[in-house]
N, C-alpha and C positions, 0 to 999 in steps of 0.2 A: 462200447457202451454208449457213447455220445450218439451213435447211430439209432442205435435201438430207443433211446430218450427221444431223440426227432421223430422217429417212426410213431412212437406213441403218442407224443404232442399232435402230431398231425391227425391221428386217428380220432382224438377227442375233438378236435377243431370240425372234423367232417362230421361226426355225430352230433355235435352240438348244432350244425347246420340243417339237419334234417327237420323238414317241416312236420306240422302234425298230421297233415293227409298221408306222408310217407310212413309216420309211426302208425296210424290208424290201418293203413294198408297192411303193415306186418300184423299187427294184431288180428284183423279181419282173416289173414289166413292162417294164423295159430286158430281161432275159434271154429274156423271152417274144417280144420283136421281134428278138432276135438269134438265137434258136433255131427255126428252121423245124421245124414238126411235132411239137414237143413235146407230149408226151402223160401225161396223169396217170391211171395205171392203177388206182390205189388213194390212199386216203386216211385219215385219222383213225388211223393207225398208232402205236404208243406204243414209243418207242425200239426201233425195228427194228435189226437188227445183221447178218444175214446173208439173203444170197439163194440159193435153189435152184430149180431148174426141171427140169420134166419135160413135154414136150410143150407144152400151151398152158396149162399149170398152174403157179403159182409158190407156193413155201412159204417165208415169212419168219420168221425168229426175233424174238422181242420179248424184250428183256433181262430184263423183270419175270417171265417164266416162261410165255408162250404162242408158239404157233406160228400164222402166218395164212396161211390158204389163199385164193388168188385165182385165180378162174376165170370167164370169160367177163362180166368186170367186176364181180363178186360177192366181197365179202371175207366169209370166215368165220374167226372166231378159235377157234382149236382148243385145249382143255385139254391140259397136260403134266403126266403124274404121274411124279415123280422119286423116287428111293430116299433121297436126302437132301435137307435143308433148303436151299432155293436163298439164297444169300448176297445181302445188300443193299449190301455196301461200294460206293464208287464206282468204275465200270465193270465191276462184277462182274455176274454172272447167266447168262442163257442165252445163249450166245454162238456159236460155230460150230455149223454145221449142213450136212450135205452128204448128199444122197440115195444109198443103196446102188446099186451097178450092176445089181442085181437087184431095184429097189425095186417094179417091175410085178408080180413074184412074190411078194415078202415084204413088201412094206408097210414096209420097214425103213429106217431113217437114221440116220447118226453125229452125236453132239450133244457139244459141249463145255461145262461149266457149272462156276459157281462154288458151293461149299457150304459149309455150317459144320456141325460135329459137336462133341461133346465134347473131341475131340483138336485141334481147330483150322481153320481156314480153308484149302481148297485147291482144286484144279481137277480135274476127272476127265474122261474120253473114254467114252463109253457108245453102246450101241446102243438105240435107240427104236423102236418098231414102233406102226403105225397101226390102231386097231379103233375103228370107230362113231365116227369124228370125235374121238377121244382117243388122245393118244401116250402110251406107257407104256415105263418104262426096263426094257428084256430083259437086256441083258448089260453088265459091266462089262470095257473094254478096258484103260484106264490110270488109276492112280488116284495120289493124293497128289502131284499137279503143284503146286510150291510157289504160295502165293496170299498177297497183302496187301491194303491199303487200296488200291492201283494196280497197274497192269503186269501183267495177266492173260495177254496174248497172245490166244489163242482162235480164230485163223483156222484151218479145216479144208479140204483139197481133196485128191481124188484125182489122182495125178499120171499122166503117160503112161504110167508103167510098171506102173500097177494098184496103187500102195501108198498108203496114205492118210497124207498129211503134215499136221502140227498146230504151231502156232507158241505158244511159251510165253514168259511176261514173266519178269522178274528179282524179281517181287515187291515192288519199291520200297526195301523195309528193309534188303536185303543183296545190293547190286548184284554183289558177287564170286562169287556161285552162277553167273552167265553163265559165268565161267571154270572152274568145277568139273565135270569130265567126270561125276562121280557124282552130280551133281543134275540134274533135269528142267526147272529153272528157266532162262530165259533161253537156250532153244534152238529148233530146229527140229527135230521129231522125224519119224521115219519109221518105219510099220509094216505089217505085212500086214492086210487087211482083217478077220482074224479075231482081232486084236490082238496075235499073236506078232512075234516081231522077226526081221526079215529077215537072211538069212544075210551077205547082201553090205553090210550096213551098216558105214560107216567105223569106227565104233567096236565092237570085238567085244562080242555079248551086251548091246547097249544099243540103245535107242531113238534116241540122239542121231545127227542127220544133219550138223548144223553147230551151232557155239556162238560165244559172246561177243556175244548179242542182249539189247538192253535191253527192248524192247515190241515186238515183231514181229507186224505188223496186217494184212499182204497177201502173198498168193503167186499167182505167175503164171508159166505155162510159155509158150516160144514154140513154134512149130510143129515146130522142130528138136528140141524136148526141154529146152532152156536154161531153167534156173529164175531168177527174180528175186522179190525181197522187199522191202516196204516196212517200215518202222520208225522208232519215235517217239526222237527225240533228247532231250538233257536240256535242257527249254524252247524250244531251237533245235537246229540241226544235225541235222534229221531226214534220214533215208538212204532211197536206193533202192539195193539190193545185188545183185550177180549171184551166186548161190548156186552154190557146188560142195560135194561130200562132204566131211565132216571138216575143212573150214576154219573159224578163229578169224576172226570179224567184230569184235573189238576192245573191245567195251564190257565193263568200264568203264577199259581201260587207254588207249583211244584213243576221241575222238570227232571228228566232221567230217572234215576234210581233214588230219587229222593221220597221219602214218606210222610203223610200225614194223615191224621185220623179222617175218616170220612171221605179220603180222596183215593181212587183207585191209581195204583201204579203199573207201568207197563209189562207186559209179558216179555219183550225184547226190547232192548235199545241199543242204540248204536254206540253208545258211550260218549263221555265228554269229549273225546279226541279223535272223534270219527263221524263221519257224515254219509248216509245213504240217499237222503232225499227220497223216501219211498213215495211209489205212485200208485198205480191201479194194483190190484191183486186177484187172485183166484184159488179155489181149494180143489184138491182131488187126493186121495188115497192117504188122508190123515196128515197133510202137508201143505202148506200155504206157499203160494209161489207169488213173489212181491218183484214188481218194476222197481228200478233204483234209478234215478237220473243221475245226481252226482256219484252214486256208487258205480255208474256204467255196468250194470249186471242185472241178472234176475236171481233173487235170492231167495232160497229154499228155507223155510222154516218148520220145525217140528215141533207143534205146541205140546206133545207129551213128553219127548225127552230133553227139549229145551236146546237141541243141535241145531246149528243153521249152516249153511255151506253156500257158496256162489255157483251156481250150476250152467250159466252162460254169461261171458266176457268177451270183450274185445270189439262188440257192435258199437260201442258209444252209450247216450243216453237212452234208457228205456222207459217210456211211458206208460203203457196199458197192458195189460196181458189177460188171456182169454183162453179157457180151456173146454174142449168138445171132446168128450171120449178120453181117447189117448193122447190127442194133439194138442200142444201147448202152441197159441198163436200170441204173437207180439209185434207191438210197433214202436221203432227207434224214434227219437226226439232231437236228432241234431240238428235241424234247421229252427231251432226256437231262440237263437242267438246266444246259446250258452255252451253250445257243443261245437264240433269241428266236422261239419258234414262232407262225406265223400261224394264221388260222382253218384247220381240218382239217389241219394238219400231224401226224404227219409222211405223206410221200408216196412212192409209188412212181412213178417216171417211165419213159419210153421217150422215145428219140430216135434218128434214123437218123444213122449216122456219115457219110454222104454230104453231110449238112447241115453238118458241120464243114469 
């Protein structure tokens, strides 16, 4: 009996001494077994944030200020020349990125980044143009979006209506701005691709499309044009929301499953004792696919049945997802200072949805 107890005690000590890297290696092996046809399309990415694609070419933003081009299995890190100094606060940097609809003719893309100057720290939305493998800031669309140590928002997508949408955070220090229609913080913004305000926006002469958001990180539309959004809650109570023009999504008045008149409650929430830290999202076949940072997973949500499940785990923090045809692409985010990177992290992955 004494020998048995000694053996168990030794085993516990050995297990406790395992490094995070060793544990992650085991998780990776398990995930590789569970996911058929999982492919690594690129590795050694540095805090990747957003995925954009045209044809067989991918462009990924890296938060420290680069754009990575991936074509035919080759990775090219391209320089980005900005008009303002890129901020280095936590979660800040070069964030959202989407190619313009006429990219093949203009070589232009929209970008969202955090900057610092003599007047403070802010976010801005600009047009970049690619020339000789260098991206240069060409035009300013929206400036002085509130910023702070955390909660910058930053996701951008072009909607089925041809408008450019962008998510903005509450800048952490003053959550009340999410309820202030005069502030661009804590909102989903909607604009024409030239940066002007659409005539049919719900708030006259304003970019504001919806408000009461804490730190919205993902946008996705269904084939019918319904808009969904993912959002970080306070430590827990993360949200998946169905977005409607002009609606109030509650922060900081309510959180989680709380309800109040004239305020929208989330379609899904992580609950008061669980955290997803949801990020980028995509839609396919009646389901939402959401990257989860703290959740270390891709989570599948069915808005009709209200069911949810983790479909990819064991690869660490996931920042963004992208769906083309039957392929699900996603980027890990283990080099952002909050994960446990393995050799050659971070990575761009592909898996067939049929494998799930």
